[in-house]
C-alpha positions in Angstrom: 84.9 87.3 101.2 82.4 84.6 102.3 83.2 81.4 104.3 82.7 79.4 101.1 85.4 81.2 99.2 87.8 80.9 102.3 87.4 77.2 102.3 87.7 76.9 98.7 90.9 78.8 98.3 93.1 76.9 100.8 96.2 76.7 98.7 96.1 72.8 98.7 96.6 69.9 101.1 99.9 70.3 102.9 100.4 73.7 101.9 100.2 77.1 103.8 96.5 78.4 103.7 96.9 82.1 102.5 93.1 83.1 102.7 93.4 85.2 106.0 96.8 86.6 104.7 95.0 88.0 101.5 92.0 89.2 103.7 94.4 90.8 106.0 95.9 92.7 102.9 92.5 94.1 102.0 91.5 95.6 105.4 91.1 99.4 105.5 94.6 101.3 106.2 94.7 103.9 109.0 94.1 107.5 107.9 95.0 110.1 110.7 92.5 113.3 110.6 95.1 116.0 111.4 94.2 118.9 113.6 94.7 122.2 112.1 94.5 124.5 115.2 97.1 125.5 117.8 96.7 123.6 120.8 98.0 124.4 124.1 99.2 121.6 126.6 98.9 118.8 123.8 100.0 115.7 125.4 103.6 115.0 124.1 102.7 111.4 123.4 100.4 112.7 120.6 100.9 114.3 117.3 98.3 116.1 115.2 95.9 113.3 115.5 95.1 114.8 118.6 92.2 117.4 118.4 91.8 118.2 122.2 88.6 118.9 123.8 86.0 118.6 121.2 82.4 117.4 121.0 81.8 113.6 120.1 79.3 114.8 117.0 82.0 117.0 115.7 84.6 114.4 115.7 82.1 112.0 114.1 81.6 114.5 111.5 85.2 114.9 110.4 85.7 111.3 110.5 82.9 110.3 108.3 84.0 112.9 105.8 87.5 111.3 105.6 86.1 107.6 105.0 87.1 104.2 106.1 90.2 103.9 108.3 90.2 107.6 109.5 90.9 108.2 113.1 91.8 110.9 115.6 92.0 111.3 119.3 90.0 113.4 121.4 90.0 114.4 125.1 87.1 113.3 127.0 84.4 115.9 128.1 83.5 113.6 131.0 86.8 112.8 132.6 90.0 114.7 133.4 93.1 113.6 131.6 91.2 111.0 129.7 91.4 110.4 126.0 89.3 108.5 123.3 90.3 107.0 120.1 87.6 107.4 117.4 88.0 105.5 114.3 85.8 104.7 111.0 85.1 100.9 110.1 82.2 99.9 108.0 81.0 103.3 107.7 80.5 103.8 111.4 82.5 105.7 114.1 83.9 103.6 116.8 85.2 105.0 120.2 87.5 103.2 122.3 89.1 104.7 125.9 92.7 105.2 125.2 95.8 104.7 127.5 99.5 105.2 127.4 102.1 103.9 129.5 105.0 104.5 127.3 103.0 102.5 124.7 99.5 103.0 123.4 96.8 100.7 124.0 93.1 100.1 124.3 93.3 96.3 125.4 95.8 94.0 126.2 98.2 94.6 123.1 100.7 97.6 123.4 101.9 99.6 120.3 104.9 102.1 119.6 102.7 104.5 117.4 98.9 105.3 117.2 99.0 104.3 113.5 100.2 100.7 114.4 97.3 100.5 116.8 94.5 101.7 114.4 96.2 99.5 111.6 96.1 96.4 114.1 92.5 97.3 115.2 91.2 97.6 111.5 92.8 94.2 110.6 91.3 92.3 113.6 87.8 94.0 113.0 88.0 93.3 109.2 89.2 89.7 109.6 86.5 88.9 112.5 83.9 90.4 110.2 84.6 88.3 106.9 86.0 85.2 108.2 84.7 84.7 112.0 83.0 81.4 111.1 86.1 80.1 109.5 88.1 81.3 112.3 86.0 79.2 114.7 86.6 76.0 112.8 90.2 76.2 111.5 91.7 74.5 114.5 89.2 71.8 114.7 89.6 71.1 111.1 93.3 71.2 110.8 95.2 68.1 109.4 98.1 68.5 112.0 100.2 65.7 110.4 100.3 67.8 107.1 102.2 70.5 108.9 106.1 71.0 108.4 106.8 70.6 112.0 104.7 67.4 112.5 106.5 65.9 109.4 109.7 66.7 111.1 109.0 65.4 114.5 107.8 62.2 112.9 110.9 61.9 110.7 113.1 62.3 113.5 111.0 60.1 115.8 111.4 57.1 113.4 114.7 57.5 113.5 115.1 57.8 117.4 112.4 55.2 117.8 111.4 57.1 121.1 108.0 58.8 121.7 107.9 62.6 122.2 106.2 63.5 125.5 107.3 67.1 126.1 104.8 69.9 126.3 105.3 73.3 124.4 106.2 76.5 126.5 103.9 79.1 124.8 104.1 82.8 125.3 102.3 85.6 123.5 104.6 86.7 120.6 105.1 89.3 117.7 106.3 88.2 114.6 108.0 90.9 112.5 107.4 88.8 109.2 104.2 87.3 107.8 104.0 84.0 109.6 101.7 81.0 109.6 100.4 78.7 112.3 102.3 75.3 112.6 99.2 73.6 113.7 96.4 74.6 111.3 98.6 76.3 108.8 96.6 79.2 108.6 98.3 82.9 108.6 98.6 84.6 112.0 96.7 87.9 111.1 97.6 91.0 112.9 100.6 93.4 113.5 101.7 92.7 117.0 101.1 89.6 119.4 99.8 87.9 116.4 99.9 84.4 118.3 101.9 82.2 120.5 105.3 80.8 120.3 107.2 78.1 122.0 110.2 79.4 123.6 111.7 75.9 123.4 111.4 74.8 119.9 109.8 77.9 118.0 106.5 76.3 117.3 104.1 79.2 116.4 100.4 79.0 116.7 97.2 80.7 117.1 96.1 81.0 120.7 93.4 78.5 120.1 95.5 76.2 118.3 98.1 76.3 120.7 95.6 74.7 123.3 95.1 71.9 120.8 98.9 70.7 120.1 100.5 67.6 121.0 102.9 67.1 123.6 105.6 66.8 120.6 107.9 69.8 121.7 111.5 69.2 120.1 113.7 71.8 121.3 116.3 70.9 118.6 113.9 72.0 116.2 114.5 75.5 116.9 118.2 75.1 115.8 117.5 72.8 112.4 118.3 75.0 109.3 115.4 73.5 107.4 115.2 74.3 103.8 111.5 74.0 102.7 108.5 75.8 104.2 111.0 78.7 105.5 110.7 82.4 104.6 113.5 83.0 101.8 115.3 85.9 103.7 115.4 83.6 107.0 116.7 80.8 105.0 119.4 82.5 103.2 120.5 84.2 106.6 120.6 80.7 108.3 122.8 79.0 105.7 124.8 82.2 104.8 123.8 82.2 101.2 122.5 84.7 98.6 120.2 82.1 96.9 118.3 79.2 98.3 120.5 76.0 98.0 117.5 73.9 96.6 117.0 76.4 94.0 120.6 76.3 93.1 120.8 72.7 92.8 117.6 72.2 90.9 118.4 74.8 88.2 121.9 73.5 87.7 120.6 70.0 87.5 118.0 70.8 85.0 120.5 72.9 82.9 122.9 70.3 82.8 120.6 67.5 81.4 117.0 68.8 81.1 117.0 71.5 78.7 116.0 69.2 75.8 113.8 67.1 77.7 110.1 67.2 76.0 107.7 68.6 78.6 110.3 69.8 81.0 108.4 71.3 84.2 105.2 70.2 82.7 105.4 66.4 82.9 105.1 65.2 86.5 107.6 63.6 88.6 107.5 60.9 91.4 105.8 62.6 94.4 107.1 60.0 96.8 110.7 60.5 95.6 110.2 64.4 95.9 109.1 63.8 99.5 112.1 61.8 100.1 114.2 64.5 98.6 112.4 67.3 100.6 113.2 65.3 103.9 116.8 65.0 102.9 117.4 68.6 102.4 115.4 69.4 105.5 117.5 67.1 107.6 120.6 68.8 106.1 121.9 65.8 104.4 124.2 66.1 101.3 121.6 65.6 98.4 123.2 64.7 94.8 120.7 65.3 92.5 122.5 64.0 89.8 121.6 60.6 91.2 117.9 61.4 90.5 117.3 59.2 87.3 114.1 61.5 86.4 114.5 64.8 85.6 111.1 65.8 86.1 111.1 64.8 89.8 113.8 67.6 90.0 111.5 69.9 88.3 108.8 68.9 90.5 111.1 69.6 93.5 111.7 73.1 92.8 108.3 73.8 92.1 107.4 72.2 95.4 110.1 74.4 97.0 108.1 77.7 96.0 104.9 76.2 96.7 105.6 75.6 100.3 107.1 79.0 100.8 105.2 80.7 103.8 104.7 83.7 101.6 105.0 83.3 97.7 108.0 84.6 95.9 106.3 87.7 94.9 103.6 88.4 97.7 100.2 90.0 97.4 101.1 93.5 98.1 104.0 93.4 95.6 102.4 91.4 93.0 99.3 93.9 93.0 101.7 96.7 92.1 103.5 94.9 89.7 100.4 94.1 87.7 99.1 97.6 88.0 102.5 99.1 86.7 102.5 96.2 83.8 98.9 97.1 82.7 99.4 101.0 83.0 102.7 101.0 80.7 101.0 98.8 78.1 101.4 101.2 75.3 104.9 102.7 76.5 108.2 101.9 75.1 109.6 98.7 76.4 112.8 100.3 78.3 110.3 102.6 80.2 108.1 99.5 80.9 111.0 97.7 82.1 112.4 100.8 84.3 108.9 101.1 85.9 108.3 97.5 86.9 111.8 97.4 88.1 110.7 99.8 90.9 108.0 97.4 92.0 110.3 94.5 92.2 112.4 96.5 94.4 109.8 96.2 97.0 110.9 92.7 97.4 113.6 91.6 100.0 117.1 91.1 98.4 116.8 87.4 99.2 113.7 87.3 97.0 114.8 89.4 94.2 118.0 87.5 93.9 115.6 84.2 93.7 113.5 86.2 91.1 116.4 87.0 89.0 117.7 83.2 89.0 114.4 81.5 88.3 113.4 84.0 85.5 117.1 83.7 83.8 116.6 79.8 84.3 113.0 79.9 82.5 114.3 82.2 79.8 117.0 79.5 78.9 114.5 76.5 79.3 112.5 78.4 76.7 115.4 79.0 74.2 115.2 75.2 73.6 111.5 75.0 73.1 112.2 73.5 69.6 113.3 70.5 71.6 111.4 70.6 74.7 108.3 71.9 73.4 108.3 74.5 76.3 107.8 78.1 75.1 107.7 81.1 77.4 103.9 81.2 77.3 103.9 77.5 78.4 106.2 78.0 81.1 104.4 81.3 82.2 101.1 79.4 82.4 102.8 76.7 85.0 105.0 79.1 87.1 102.7 82.2 87.6 100.4 80.4 90.3 103.4 79.2 92.0 105.4 82.4 91.9 102.6 84.9 92.3 100.3 85.3 95.4 97.4 86.8 93.2 94.4 86.3 95.4 91.4 86.3 93.2 92.9 88.0 90.1 92.2 86.1 87.0 94.9 83.6 85.7 95.5 85.4 82.1 96.9 88.7 83.4 99.4 86.8 85.7 100.6 84.9 82.7 101.1 87.7 80.8 102.9 89.6 83.4 105.3 86.5 84.0 105.6 86.0 80.0 106.9 89.6 79.9 109.2 89.3 82.9 110.8 85.6 81.4 111.2 87.5 78.1 113.0 90.4 79.9 114.9 88.8 82.7 117.0 92.0 83.1 113.7 93.6 84.6 115.2 92.2 88.0 117.6 94.9 89.5 121.4 93.7 89.8 122.7 92.9 93.3 126.3 93.1 94.3 
């Protein structure tokens, strides 16, 4: 992926930029080259990736035969009780002095397993190889005012009429789920210690971005149960619900008075009104969508909710497997196709599965009124596939076809208790 393609796929002004997330997904995966010999005195922290005292040339031969991402650990021939991690990247064998103090490390980061260490290293090298210029520029070119954190602090500052002058209290942090920088809105790549996090307000940032942040720390933001631009699982846990409230309210409102409206989900609503509704939801106000005169604004709000997710409803890794399963079962009976696709959907979190089931059932209901609203399954699939799927560079047509099949067969989503 060249720098131009990274810049040209930013996901739109005001939204999370998924370029680096997609790049991370394409990084080589770790592949341990196992030792088949019986070794005496194998250090107990290592498994079969440890080959003992072998020559560097022998290690390189085994690794190159195994290909990208292959790795092993060998005992140093020069220093007693010293170990070397050898791994393949871009067709070359890289050698690193390896340490263990209860965790594995070759630099500052500590890892619980060798596989995790190698995976993180491969991601870092792959992202740096393909996006180094982009990474150097992203903090400088960021429009911080577009980030959800900035919008929250500005909205609350307008109410309080008091300037914010508190500095952030950053420390290195490991994000368990895919996470994005609150400053530049780019993905925090890597598997451990991907970036910095403010201990007071929860602001997340790349290390370079953390050095550019404004003095706008608001400790109460850490406890705000925001609804937009929040991971679905986190949102549902914070609000003690199975389905994001925005999704429930928008679906109910559309099904109550929008099913027969021509161009439903195709005609644009008021962007200004949508933004006001988003702010009301994010500030935990009681929102009555029945008071929104234009149903197209409600539809736009639902699409905005899905577009602002840090990770799309169906992330890249799951979407890739779903599309492959869909294409490979083209000649299979429909019940077999549904069964196989259902297995790939099970890779999603429970909250994502429940939300997917709700939106598919809703779109199917909308399509059943197509004689009045002119919105067939084909039309709805064309509109919603870029919103629901994180598909990278995959052409649009296969995504439309996949979503068309899913809307036509909403029982494809596993039932949850």
